[in-house]
GUKOL-601817 format. One record per atom (N, C-alpha, C, O): atom name; x, y, z; residue in three letters; residue number from 0; chain. Coordinates in steps of 0.05 Angstrom, whole numbers, plus 5000, padded with zeros to 4 digits. Example, Ala and Ser with C-alpha at 12.3 -4.5 7.8 and 13.67 -1.06 7.14 Angstrom:
% residues 2
REC    a     px     py     pz     r     k   c
REC    N   5264   4886   5156   ALA     0   A
REC   CA   5246   4910   5156   ALA     0   A
REC    C   5264   4934   5156   ALA     0   A
REC    O   5285   4934   5169   ALA     0   A
REC    N   5257   4955   5142   SER     1   A
REC   CA   5273   4979   5143   SER     1   A
REC    C   5258   5001   5157   SER     1   A
REC    O   5268   5023   5161   SER     1   A
% end
This chain:
% residues 149
REC    a     px     py     pz     r     k   c
REC    N   5017   4976   5000   UNK     0   A
REC   CA   5000   5000   5000   UNK     0   A
REC    C   5018   5025   5000   UNK     0   A
REC    O   5037   5026   5015   UNK     0   A
REC    N   5012   5044   4984   UNK     1   A
REC   CA   5027   5069   4983   UNK     1   A
REC    C   5011   5092   4994   UNK     1   A
REC    O   4987   5094   4990   UNK     1   A
REC    N   5024   5109   5009   UNK     2   A
REC   CA   5012   5133   5020   UNK     2   A
REC    C   5023   5157   5006   UNK     2   A
REC    O   5048   5160   5004   UNK     2   A
REC    N   5006   5175   4997   UNK     3   A
REC   CA   5016   5198   4983   UNK     3   A
REC    C   5011   5224   4998   UNK     3   A
REC    O   5025   5244   4994   UNK     3   A
REC    N   4992   5224   5016   UNK     4   A
REC   CA   4987   5248   5032   UNK     4   A
REC    C   4983   5241   5061   UNK     4   A
REC    O   4977   5218   5068   UNK     4   A
REC    N   4987   5260   5078   UNK     5   A
REC   CA   4987   5256   5107   UNK     5   A
REC    C   4960   5245   5116   UNK     5   A
REC    O   4959   5227   5133   UNK     5   A
REC    N   4938   5254   5104   UNK     6   A
REC   CA   4912   5245   5113   UNK     6   A
REC    C   4909   5215   5110   UNK     6   A
REC    O   4897   5202   5126   UNK     6   A
REC    N   4921   5203   5089   UNK     7   A
REC   CA   4920   5174   5085   UNK     7   A
REC    C   4935   5160   5107   UNK     7   A
REC    O   4927   5139   5116   UNK     7   A
REC    N   4958   5172   5115   UNK     8   A
REC   CA   4974   5160   5136   UNK     8   A
REC    C   4958   5160   5162   UNK     8   A
REC    O   4957   5140   5176   UNK     8   A
REC    N   4945   5182   5168   UNK     9   A
REC   CA   4930   5184   5192   UNK     9   A
REC    C   4906   5165   5192   UNK     9   A
REC    O   4900   5151   5212   UNK     9   A
REC    N   4892   5163   5169   UNK    10   A
REC   CA   4869   5145   5167   UNK    10   A
REC    C   4879   5116   5172   UNK    10   A
REC    O   4865   5101   5185   UNK    10   A
REC    N   4902   5109   5160   UNK    11   A
REC   CA   4912   5082   5164   UNK    11   A
REC    C   4918   5077   5194   UNK    11   A
REC    O   4911   5056   5205   UNK    11   A
REC    N   4931   5096   5207   UNK    12   A
REC   CA   4938   5093   5235   UNK    12   A
REC    C   4913   5092   5252   UNK    12   A
REC    O   4912   5076   5271   UNK    12   A
REC    N   4893   5107   5246   UNK    13   A
REC   CA   4867   5106   5261   UNK    13   A
REC    C   4855   5078   5258   UNK    13   A
REC    O   4845   5067   5278   UNK    13   A
REC    N   4856   5067   5234   UNK    14   A
REC   CA   4845   5040   5230   UNK    14   A
REC    C   4860   5020   5246   UNK    14   A
REC    O   4848   5002   5258   UNK    14   A
REC    N   4886   5023   5248   UNK    15   A
REC   CA   4903   5004   5263   UNK    15   A
REC    C   4896   5006   5293   UNK    15   A
REC    O   4896   4986   5307   UNK    15   A
REC    N   4891   5031   5303   UNK    16   A
REC   CA   4883   5034   5331   UNK    16   A
REC    C   4856   5021   5336   UNK    16   A
REC    O   4852   5010   5358   UNK    16   A
REC    N   4838   5024   5318   UNK    17   A
REC   CA   4811   5011   5321   UNK    17   A
REC    C   4815   4981   5322   UNK    17   A
REC    O   4802   4967   5337   UNK    17   A
REC    N   4832   4970   5304   UNK    18   A
REC   CA   4837   4941   5304   UNK    18   A
REC    C   4850   4933   5331   UNK    18   A
REC    O   4844   4911   5341   UNK    18   A
REC    N   4868   4949   5341   UNK    19   A
REC   CA   4881   4943   5367   UNK    19   A
REC    C   4861   4942   5389   UNK    19   A
REC    O   4861   4925   5407   UNK    19   A
REC    N   4842   4962   5389   UNK    20   A
REC   CA   4821   4962   5409   UNK    20   A
REC    C   4805   4936   5407   UNK    20   A
REC    O   4801   4923   5428   UNK    20   A
REC    N   4796   4929   5384   UNK    21   A
REC   CA   4781   4904   5380   UNK    21   A
REC    C   4797   4880   5389   UNK    21   A
REC    O   4786   4861   5402   UNK    21   A
REC    N   4822   4880   5383   UNK    22   A
REC   CA   4840   4858   5390   UNK    22   A
REC    C   4840   4854   5420   UNK    22   A
REC    O   4837   4832   5430   UNK    22   A
REC    N   4844   4876   5435   UNK    23   A
REC   CA   4846   4874   5465   UNK    23   A
REC    C   4819   4868   5477   UNK    23   A
REC    O   4818   4853   5497   UNK    23   A
REC    N   4798   4878   5466   UNK    24   A
REC   CA   4771   4871   5477   UNK    24   A
REC    C   4765   4841   5473   UNK    24   A
REC    O   4755   4828   5490   UNK    24   A
REC    N   4773   4831   5449   UNK    25   A
REC   CA   4769   4803   5443   UNK    25   A
REC    C   4786   4786   5462   UNK    25   A
REC    O   4777   4766   5472   UNK    25   A
REC    N   4811   4794   5466   UNK    26   A
REC   CA   4829   4780   5484   UNK    26   A
REC    C   4818   4780   5512   UNK    26   A
REC    O   4819   4759   5526   UNK    26   A
REC    N   4808   4802   5521   UNK    27   A
REC   CA   4796   4804   5548   UNK    27   A
REC    C   4773   4784   5551   UNK    27   A
REC    O   4771   4772   5572   UNK    27   A
REC    N   4757   4782   5531   UNK    28   A
REC   CA   4734   4764   5532   UNK    28   A
REC    C   4743   4734   5534   UNK    28   A
REC    O   4727   4717   5543   UNK    28   A
REC    N   4766   4728   5525   UNK    29   A
REC   CA   4776   4701   5524   UNK    29   A
REC    C   4789   4692   5550   UNK    29   A
REC    O   4796   4669   5554   UNK    29   A
REC    N   4794   4710   5568   UNK    30   A
REC   CA   4808   4704   5593   UNK    30   A
REC    C   4790   4692   5614   UNK    30   A
REC    O   4766   4698   5615   UNK    30   A
REC    N   4801   4673   5630   UNK    31   A
REC   CA   4786   4659   5650   UNK    31   A
REC    C   4780   4676   5675   UNK    31   A
REC    O   4759   4675   5687   UNK    31   A
REC    N   4800   4692   5682   UNK    32   A
REC   CA   4798   4707   5707   UNK    32   A
REC    C   4793   4736   5702   UNK    32   A
REC    O   4804   4748   5683   UNK    32   A
REC    N   4775   4749   5718   UNK    33   A
REC   CA   4769   4777   5714   UNK    33   A
REC    C   4794   4795   5715   UNK    33   A
REC    O   4795   4815   5700   UNK    33   A
REC    N   4813   4789   5732   UNK    34   A
REC   CA   4837   4806   5733   UNK    34   A
REC    C   4853   4805   5707   UNK    34   A
REC    O   4864   4825   5699   UNK    34   A
REC    N   4853   4782   5693   UNK    35   A
REC   CA   4866   4780   5668   UNK    35   A
REC    C   4851   4796   5647   UNK    35   A
REC    O   4863   4810   5630   UNK    35   A
REC    N   4825   4794   5647   UNK    36   A
REC   CA   4808   4810   5629   UNK    36   A
REC    C   4812   4839   5632   UNK    36   A
REC    O   4814   4854   5613   UNK    36   A
REC    N   4815   4848   5657   UNK    37   A
REC   CA   4818   4876   5663   UNK    37   A
REC    C   4844   4888   5651   UNK    37   A
REC    O   4844   4910   5642   UNK    37   A
REC    N   4865   4872   5651   UNK    38   A
REC   CA   4890   4881   5640   UNK    38   A
REC    C   4886   4888   5610   UNK    38   A
REC    O   4895   4909   5601   UNK    38   A
REC    N   4873   4870   5596   UNK    39   A
REC   CA   4869   4875   5567   UNK    39   A
REC    C   4849   4897   5561   UNK    39   A
REC    O   4851   4911   5541   UNK    39   A
REC    N   4829   4899   5579   UNK    40   A
REC   CA   4809   4921   5576   UNK    40   A
REC    C   4823   4948   5579   UNK    40   A
REC    O   4816   4967   5566   UNK    40   A
REC    N   4842   4950   5598   UNK    41   A
REC   CA   4857   4974   5602   UNK    41   A
REC    C   4873   4982   5577   UNK    41   A
REC    O   4873   5005   5568   UNK    41   A
REC    N   4885   4962   5564   UNK    42   A
REC   CA   4900   4967   5540   UNK    42   A
REC    C   4881   4975   5517   UNK    42   A
REC    O   4888   4992   5501   UNK    42   A
REC    N   4857   4964   5516   UNK    43   A
REC   CA   4838   4972   5496   UNK    43   A
REC    C   4831   5002   5499   UNK    43   A
REC    O   4830   5016   5479   UNK    43   A
REC    N   4827   5011   5524   UNK    44   A
REC   CA   4821   5039   5528   UNK    44   A
REC    C   4845   5057   5520   UNK    44   A
REC    O   4840   5079   5509   UNK    44   A
REC    N   4869   5048   5525   UNK    45   A
REC   CA   4892   5063   5516   UNK    45   A
REC    C   4893   5066   5486   UNK    45   A
REC    O   4901   5087   5475   UNK    45   A
REC    N   4886   5045   5472   UNK    46   A
REC   CA   4886   5046   5442   UNK    46   A
REC    C   4865   5067   5433   UNK    46   A
REC    O   4869   5080   5413   UNK    46   A
REC    N   4843   5069   5447   UNK    47   A
REC   CA   4823   5090   5440   UNK    47   A
REC    C   4835   5118   5444   UNK    47   A
REC    O   4829   5136   5429   UNK    47   A
REC    N   4852   5121   5464   UNK    48   A
REC   CA   4866   5146   5469   UNK    48   A
REC    C   4884   5153   5446   UNK    48   A
REC    O   4886   5176   5437   UNK    48   A
REC    N   4898   5132   5436   UNK    49   A
REC   CA   4915   5136   5412   UNK    49   A
REC    C   4899   5146   5388   UNK    49   A
REC    O   4907   5164   5374   UNK    49   A
REC    N   4876   5133   5385   UNK    50   A
REC   CA   4858   5140   5362   UNK    50   A
REC    C   4850   5169   5365   UNK    50   A
REC    O   4849   5184   5345   UNK    50   A
REC    N   4843   5178   5389   UNK    51   A
REC   CA   4834   5205   5394   UNK    51   A
REC    C   4857   5225   5387   UNK    51   A
REC    O   4851   5246   5375   UNK    51   A
REC    N   4882   5218   5393   UNK    52   A
REC   CA   4904   5236   5386   UNK    52   A
REC    C   4907   5239   5356   UNK    52   A
REC    O   4911   5260   5345   UNK    52   A
REC    N   4903   5216   5342   UNK    53   A
REC   CA   4905   5217   5313   UNK    53   A
REC    C   4883   5233   5300   UNK    53   A
REC    O   4887   5248   5281   UNK    53   A
REC    N   4859   5230   5311   UNK    54   A
REC   CA   4836   5245   5301   UNK    54   A
REC    C   4840   5275   5305   UNK    54   A
REC    O   4834   5291   5288   UNK    54   A
REC    N   4851   5282   5328   UNK    55   A
REC   CA   4857   5310   5333   UNK    55   A
REC    C   4877   5322   5313   UNK    55   A
REC    O   4873   5344   5304   UNK    55   A
REC    N   4897   5306   5306   UNK    56   A
REC   CA   4916   5315   5286   UNK    56   A
REC    C   4902   5317   5259   UNK    56   A
REC    O   4906   5337   5244   UNK    56   A
REC    N   4886   5298   5252   UNK    57   A
REC   CA   4872   5298   5226   UNK    57   A
REC    C   4854   5322   5224   UNK    57   A
REC    O   4851   5334   5202   UNK    57   A
REC    N   4841   5330   5246   UNK    58   A
REC   CA   4822   5352   5245   UNK    58   A
REC    C   4836   5380   5246   UNK    58   A
REC    O   4823   5400   5243   UNK    58   A
REC    N   4862   5380   5251   UNK    59   A
REC   CA   4876   5405   5252   UNK    59   A
REC    C   4882   5415   5223   UNK    59   A
REC    O   4879   5399   5204   UNK    59   A
REC    N   4891   5439   5221   UNK    60   A
REC   CA   4896   5450   5194   UNK    60   A
REC    C   4924   5441   5184   UNK    60   A
REC    O   4943   5442   5199   UNK    60   A
REC    N   4924   5432   5160   UNK    61   A
REC   CA   4949   5425   5147   UNK    61   A
REC    C   4956   5445   5125   UNK    61   A
REC    O   4938   5456   5113   UNK    61   A
REC    N   4981   5449   5120   UNK    62   A
REC   CA   4990   5465   5097   UNK    62   A
REC    C   4999   5445   5076   UNK    62   A
REC    O   5022   5445   5067   UNK    62   A
REC    N   4980   5429   5067   UNK    63   A
REC   CA   4986   5408   5047   UNK    63   A
REC    C   5011   5393   5052   UNK    63   A
REC    O   5028   5391   5034   UNK    63   A
REC    N   5014   5381   5076   UNK    64   A
REC   CA   5039   5367   5081   UNK    64   A
REC    C   5039   5340   5067   UNK    64   A
REC    O   5021   5324   5070   UNK    64   A
REC    N   5059   5335   5052   UNK    65   A
REC   CA   5062   5309   5038   UNK    65   A
REC    C   5084   5293   5051   UNK    65   A
REC    O   5101   5303   5065   UNK    65   A
REC    N   5083   5267   5045   UNK    66   A
REC   CA   5105   5250   5053   UNK    66   A
REC    C   5130   5257   5038   UNK    66   A
REC    O   5129   5270   5017   UNK    66   A
REC    N   5153   5249   5048   UNK    67   A
REC   CA   5178   5254   5034   UNK    67   A
REC    C   5177   5243   5005   UNK    67   A
REC    O   5186   5255   4987   UNK    67   A
REC    N   5165   5220   5002   UNK    68   A
REC   CA   5161   5207   4976   UNK    68   A
REC    C   5140   5186   4979   UNK    68   A
REC    O   5132   5179   5002   UNK    68   A
REC    N   5130   5176   4957   UNK    69   A
REC   CA   5111   5154   4959   UNK    69   A
REC    C   5126   5129   4970   UNK    69   A
REC    O   5147   5122   4960   UNK    69   A
REC    N   5114   5117   4990   UNK    70   A
REC   CA   5128   5095   5004   UNK    70   A
REC    C   5112   5070   5003   UNK    70   A
REC    O   5087   5070   5007   UNK    70   A
REC    N   5125   5047   4999   UNK    71   A
REC   CA   5112   5021   5001   UNK    71   A
REC    C   5117   5013   5030   UNK    71   A
REC    O   5140   5006   5037   UNK    71   A
REC    N   5096   5013   5046   UNK    72   A
REC   CA   5100   5007   5075   UNK    72   A
REC    C   5101   4977   5081   UNK    72   A
REC    O   5107   4970   5104   UNK    72   A
REC    N   5097   4960   5062   UNK    73   A
REC   CA   5098   4931   5067   UNK    73   A
REC    C   5081   4924   5091   UNK    73   A
REC    O   5091   4915   5112   UNK    73   A
REC    N   5055   4928   5088   UNK    74   A
REC   CA   5037   4925   5111   UNK    74   A
REC    C   5040   4899   5125   UNK    74   A
REC    O   5036   4897   5149   UNK    74   A
REC    N   5047   4878   5111   UNK    75   A
REC   CA   5050   4852   5124   UNK    75   A
REC    C   5071   4852   5146   UNK    75   A
REC    O   5069   4835   5164   UNK    75   A
REC    N   5089   4871   5145   UNK    76   A
REC   CA   5109   4873   5166   UNK    76   A
REC    C   5097   4881   5192   UNK    76   A
REC    O   5110   4877   5213   UNK    76   A
REC    N   5073   4892   5192   UNK    77   A
REC   CA   5061   4903   5216   UNK    77   A
REC    C   5039   4885   5227   UNK    77   A
REC    O   5025   4893   5246   UNK    77   A
REC    N   5035   4863   5214   UNK    78   A
REC   CA   5013   4845   5223   UNK    78   A
REC    C   5024   4823   5242   UNK    78   A
REC    O   5046   4814   5239   UNK    78   A
REC    N   5007   4816   5260   UNK    79   A
REC   CA   5014   4794   5279   UNK    79   A
REC    C   5003   4768   5268   UNK    79   A
REC    O   4979   4767   5261   UNK    79   A
REC    N   5020   4748   5266   UNK    80   A
REC   CA   5012   4723   5253   UNK    80   A
REC    C   4999   4703   5273   UNK    80   A
REC    O   4993   4681   5265   UNK    80   A
REC    N   4994   4711   5297   UNK    81   A
REC   CA   4982   4694   5317   UNK    81   A
REC    C   4955   4705   5324   UNK    81   A
REC    O   4952   4729   5331   UNK    81   A
REC    N   4934   4689   5323   UNK    82   A
REC   CA   4907   4697   5331   UNK    82   A
REC    C   4901   4687   5359   UNK    82   A
REC    O   4908   4665   5366   UNK    82   A
REC    N   4888   4703   5375   UNK    83   A
REC   CA   4879   4693   5401   UNK    83   A
REC    C   4859   4671   5398   UNK    83   A
REC    O   4843   4671   5380   UNK    83   A
REC    N   4861   4652   5416   UNK    84   A
REC   CA   4842   4629   5416   UNK    84   A
REC    C   4828   4627   5443   UNK    84   A
REC    O   4838   4636   5463   UNK    84   A
REC    N   4804   4616   5443   UNK    85   A
REC   CA   4788   4614   5467   UNK    85   A
REC    C   4802   4600   5490   UNK    85   A
REC    O   4799   4607   5513   UNK    85   A
REC    N   4818   4579   5484   UNK    86   A
REC   CA   4832   4564   5505   UNK    86   A
REC    C   4859   4576   5514   UNK    86   A
REC    O   4873   4564   5530   UNK    86   A
REC    N   4865   4599   5504   UNK    87   A
REC   CA   4891   4612   5509   UNK    87   A
REC    C   4894   4619   5538   UNK    87   A
REC    O   4875   4631   5550   UNK    87   A
REC    N   4917   4612   5550   UNK    88   A
REC   CA   4921   4621   5578   UNK    88   A
REC    C   4934   4649   5578   UNK    88   A
REC    O   4940   4660   5557   UNK    88   A
REC    N   4937   4660   5602   UNK    89   A
REC   CA   4947   4687   5604   UNK    89   A
REC    C   4975   4690   5592   UNK    89   A
REC    O   4981   4710   5579   UNK    89   A
REC    N   4992   4671   5597   UNK    90   A
REC   CA   5019   4672   5586   UNK    90   A
REC    C   5018   4673   5555   UNK    90   A
REC    O   5032   4689   5543   UNK    90   A
REC    N   5003   4656   5543   UNK    91   A
REC   CA   5000   4657   5514   UNK    91   A
REC    C   4989   4683   5504   UNK    91   A
REC    O   4997   4694   5483   UNK    91   A
REC    N   4969   4694   5518   UNK    92   A
REC   CA   4957   4719   5511   UNK    92   A
REC    C   4977   4742   5513   UNK    92   A
REC    O   4978   4760   5496   UNK    92   A
REC    N   4995   4740   5533   UNK    93   A
REC   CA   5016   4761   5535   UNK    93   A
REC    C   5035   4760   5511   UNK    93   A
REC    O   5044   4780   5502   UNK    93   A
REC    N   5041   4736   5502   UNK    94   A
REC   CA   5059   4733   5479   UNK    94   A
REC    C   5046   4746   5454   UNK    94   A
REC    O   5060   4761   5440   UNK    94   A
REC    N   5021   4740   5450   UNK    95   A
REC   CA   5007   4752   5427   UNK    95   A
REC    C   5006   4783   5430   UNK    95   A
REC    O   5011   4797   5410   UNK    95   A
REC    N   5001   4792   5454   UNK    96   A
REC   CA   4999   4821   5459   UNK    96   A
REC    C   5027   4834   5454   UNK    96   A
REC    O   5028   4856   5443   UNK    96   A
REC    N   5048   4821   5463   UNK    97   A
REC   CA   5075   4832   5458   UNK    97   A
REC    C   5080   4835   5428   UNK    97   A
REC    O   5091   4855   5419   UNK    97   A
REC    N   5073   4815   5413   UNK    98   A
REC   CA   5077   4816   5384   UNK    98   A
REC    C   5060   4839   5372   UNK    98   A
REC    O   5069   4852   5353   UNK    98   A
REC    N   5036   4842   5382   UNK    99   A
REC   CA   5018   4863   5372   UNK    99   A
REC    C   5031   4891   5377   UNK    99   A
REC    O   5031   4908   5359   UNK    99   A
REC    N   5041   4895   5401   UNK   100   A
REC   CA   5053   4921   5408   UNK   100   A
REC    C   5079   4926   5392   UNK   100   A
REC    O   5085   4948   5385   UNK   100   A
REC    N   5095   4905   5388   UNK   101   A
REC   CA   5119   4908   5372   UNK   101   A
REC    C   5112   4916   5343   UNK   101   A
REC    O   5125   4934   5332   UNK   101   A
REC    N   5092   4904   5332   UNK   102   A
REC   CA   5083   4912   5305   UNK   102   A
REC    C   5073   4941   5304   UNK   102   A
REC    O   5079   4955   5285   UNK   102   A
REC    N   5059   4949   5325   UNK   103   A
REC   CA   5049   4977   5326   UNK   103   A
REC    C   5072   4996   5329   UNK   103   A
REC    O   5072   5017   5316   UNK   103   A
REC    N   5092   4989   5345   UNK   104   A
REC   CA   5115   5006   5348   UNK   104   A
REC    C   5130   5010   5321   UNK   104   A
REC    O   5137   5032   5313   UNK   104   A
REC    N   5134   4988   5307   UNK   105   A
REC   CA   5147   4989   5281   UNK   105   A
REC    C   5131   5006   5262   UNK   105   A
REC    O   5143   5021   5246   UNK   105   A
REC    N   5105   5002   5261   UNK   106   A
REC   CA   5088   5018   5244   UNK   106   A
REC    C   5092   5048   5248   UNK   106   A
REC    O   5097   5063   5230   UNK   106   A
REC    N   5090   5057   5273   UNK   107   A
REC   CA   5091   5085   5279   UNK   107   A
REC    C   5119   5097   5275   UNK   107   A
REC    O   5122   5119   5265   UNK   107   A
REC    N   5140   5082   5281   UNK   108   A
REC   CA   5167   5092   5276   UNK   108   A
REC    C   5172   5094   5246   UNK   108   A
REC    O   5185   5113   5237   UNK   108   A
REC    N   5163   5075   5231   UNK   109   A
REC   CA   5167   5075   5202   UNK   109   A
REC    C   5151   5098   5189   UNK   109   A
REC    O   5161   5112   5171   UNK   109   A
REC    N   5126   5102   5198   UNK   110   A
REC   CA   5110   5124   5188   UNK   110   A
REC    C   5123   5151   5195   UNK   110   A
REC    O   5124   5169   5178   UNK   110   A
REC    N   5133   5154   5219   UNK   111   A
REC   CA   5145   5179   5228   UNK   111   A
REC    C   5169   5186   5211   UNK   111   A
REC    O   5174   5209   5205   UNK   111   A
REC    N   5184   5166   5202   UNK   112   A
REC   CA   5207   5170   5186   UNK   112   A
REC    C   5200   5180   5158   UNK   112   A
REC    O   5217   5191   5144   UNK   112   A
REC    N   5175   5177   5150   UNK   113   A
REC   CA   5167   5184   5123   UNK   113   A
REC    C   5152   5210   5120   UNK   113   A
REC    O   5147   5219   5098   UNK   113   A
REC    N   5144   5222   5142   UNK   114   A
REC   CA   5128   5247   5140   UNK   114   A
REC    C   5145   5272   5143   UNK   114   A
REC    O   5165   5271   5157   UNK   114   A
REC    N   5137   5293   5130   UNK   115   A
REC   CA   5151   5318   5132   UNK   115   A
REC    C   5137   5337   5151   UNK   115   A
REC    O   5149   5357   5160   UNK   115   A
REC    N   5112   5332   5158   UNK   116   A
REC   CA   5097   5350   5175   UNK   116   A
REC    C   5106   5345   5204   UNK   116   A
REC    O   5100   5323   5215   UNK   116   A
REC    N   5119   5364   5216   UNK   117   A
REC   CA   5132   5360   5243   UNK   117   A
REC    C   5112   5352   5265   UNK   117   A
REC    O   5118   5334   5280   UNK   117   A
REC    N   5089   5364   5266   UNK   118   A
REC   CA   5069   5357   5286   UNK   118   A
REC    C   5060   5328   5284   UNK   118   A
REC    O   5058   5314   5304   UNK   118   A
REC    N   5055   5319   5260   UNK   119   A
REC   CA   5048   5291   5255   UNK   119   A
REC    C   5071   5273   5262   UNK   119   A
REC    O   5066   5252   5275   UNK   119   A
REC    N   5095   5279   5254   UNK   120   A
REC   CA   5118   5263   5260   UNK   120   A
REC    C   5121   5260   5290   UNK   120   A
REC    O   5126   5238   5300   UNK   120   A
REC    N   5119   5282   5305   UNK   121   A
REC   CA   5121   5281   5334   UNK   121   A
REC    C   5099   5264   5346   UNK   121   A
REC    O   5104   5249   5365   UNK   121   A
REC    N   5075   5266   5336   UNK   122   A
REC   CA   5053   5250   5346   UNK   122   A
REC    C   5058   5220   5340   UNK   122   A
REC    O   5053   5203   5358   UNK   122   A
REC    N   5067   5214   5317   UNK   123   A
REC   CA   5073   5186   5310   UNK   123   A
REC    C   5095   5175   5328   UNK   123   A
REC    O   5094   5152   5336   UNK   123   A
REC    N   5115   5191   5333   UNK   124   A
REC   CA   5137   5182   5351   UNK   124   A
REC    C   5127   5178   5379   UNK   124   A
REC    O   5136   5160   5393   UNK   124   A
REC    N   5109   5196   5388   UNK   125   A
REC   CA   5097   5193   5414   UNK   125   A
REC    C   5081   5167   5416   UNK   125   A
REC    O   5083   5153   5436   UNK   125   A
REC    N   5066   5161   5395   UNK   126   A
REC   CA   5050   5137   5395   UNK   126   A
REC    C   5068   5112   5395   UNK   126   A
REC    O   5063   5092   5408   UNK   126   A
REC    N   5090   5114   5380   UNK   127   A
REC   CA   5110   5092   5379   UNK   127   A
REC    C   5121   5087   5408   UNK   127   A
REC    O   5123   5064   5416   UNK   127   A
REC    N   5127   5109   5422   UNK   128   A
REC   CA   5137   5107   5449   UNK   128   A
REC    C   5116   5094   5467   UNK   128   A
REC    O   5123   5077   5484   UNK   128   A
REC    N   5091   5101   5464   UNK   129   A
REC   CA   5070   5089   5480   UNK   129   A
REC    C   5067   5060   5474   UNK   129   A
REC    O   5063   5044   5493   UNK   129   A
REC    N   5069   5052   5449   UNK   130   A
REC   CA   5068   5024   5442   UNK   130   A
REC    C   5091   5008   5454   UNK   130   A
REC    O   5088   4986   5463   UNK   130   A
REC    N   5115   5020   5454   UNK   131   A
REC   CA   5138   5008   5466   UNK   131   A
REC    C   5134   5004   5496   UNK   131   A
REC    O   5142   4983   5508   UNK   131   A
REC    N   5121   5023   5509   UNK   132   A
REC   CA   5115   5021   5538   UNK   132   A
REC    C   5095   4998   5542   UNK   132   A
REC    O   5097   4983   5562   UNK   132   A
REC    N   5075   4996   5525   UNK   133   A
REC   CA   5056   4974   5527   UNK   133   A
REC    C   5071   4947   5526   UNK   133   A
REC    O   5067   4929   5542   UNK   133   A
REC    N   5089   4944   5506   UNK   134   A
REC   CA   5103   4919   5503   UNK   134   A
REC    C   5120   4914   5528   UNK   134   A
REC    O   5120   4891   5537   UNK   134   A
REC    N   5133   4934   5539   UNK   135   A
REC   CA   5148   4931   5563   UNK   135   A
REC    C   5131   4921   5586   UNK   135   A
REC    O   5139   4904   5602   UNK   135   A
REC    N   5107   4933   5589   UNK   136   A
REC   CA   5089   4924   5610   UNK   136   A
REC    C   5081   4895   5607   UNK   136   A
REC    O   5080   4880   5627   UNK   136   A
REC    N   5077   4886   5582   UNK   137   A
REC   CA   5071   4858   5577   UNK   137   A
REC    C   5095   4841   5583   UNK   137   A
REC    O   5092   4819   5594   UNK   137   A
REC    N   5119   4850   5576   UNK   138   A
REC   CA   5143   4835   5582   UNK   138   A
REC    C   5148   4832   5612   UNK   138   A
REC    O   5155   4810   5621   UNK   138   A
REC    N   5143   4853   5627   UNK   139   A
REC   CA   5146   4851   5656   UNK   139   A
REC    C   5126   4832   5667   UNK   139   A
REC    O   5132   4815   5684   UNK   139   A
REC    N   5101   4833   5658   UNK   140   A
REC   CA   5080   4815   5668   UNK   140   A
REC    C   5088   4786   5661   UNK   140   A
REC    O   5085   4768   5677   UNK   140   A
REC    N   5098   4782   5637   UNK   141   A
REC   CA   5107   4756   5627   UNK   141   A
REC    C   5129   4745   5645   UNK   141   A
REC    O   5129   4722   5653   UNK   141   A
REC    N   5149   4763   5651   UNK   142   A
REC   CA   5171   4755   5668   UNK   142   A
REC    C   5161   4746   5696   UNK   142   A
REC    O   5171   4727   5707   UNK   142   A
REC    N   5141   4760   5706   UNK   143   A
REC   CA   5130   4753   5732   UNK   143   A
REC    C   5117   4725   5731   UNK   143   A
REC    O   5119   4710   5750   UNK   143   A
REC    N   5103   4719   5709   UNK   144   A
REC   CA   5091   4693   5706   UNK   144   A
REC    C   5112   4671   5705   UNK   144   A
REC    O   5109   4650   5718   UNK   144   A
REC    N   5133   4676   5691   UNK   145   A
REC   CA   5155   4656   5689   UNK   145   A
REC    C   5168   4651   5716   UNK   145   A
REC    O   5174   4628   5723   UNK   145   A
REC    N   5172   4672   5731   UNK   146   A
REC   CA   5183   4669   5758   UNK   146   A
REC    C   5166   4653   5777   UNK   146   A
REC    O   5175   4638   5793   UNK   146   A
REC    N   5139   4656   5774   UNK   147   A
REC   CA   5120   4642   5791   UNK   147   A
REC    C   5118   4613   5784   UNK   147   A
REC    O   5108   4597   5800   UNK   147   A
REC    N   5126   4605   5760   UNK   148   A
REC   CA   5123   4577   5751   UNK   148   A
REC    C   5148   4561   5756   UNK   148   A
REC    O   5149   4537   5749   UNK   148   A
% end
């Protein structure tokens, strides 16, 4: 997929945040324990916050900011190849979530490298940082599970 204008980049990122929200809500529903569900519901809410930031950028005034050049983003690089399953335990769910956050981080850093509009680039880098923090939280949780076993 090629992006030629900033609005297309933002629309793509908004769609990814909506997908992330759905992903975490779905994962929460598959968990056996309410505490596990709550972890993923919290992440779903954070993804909605990311979407709101992107919408705010989209609704602001642009001076026709274009990407540095037309870019093939290789969308497959940002997809997670593991689907949550109903019998998935918390440890398996954390692995899927870590992969999801890593893909989101890569998406936002790659997009940021391609835009010339400073405000959008800064927002994309901020979102990348938030996705990296999400991944770290999952890694810490995963480490705690491994220690307990």
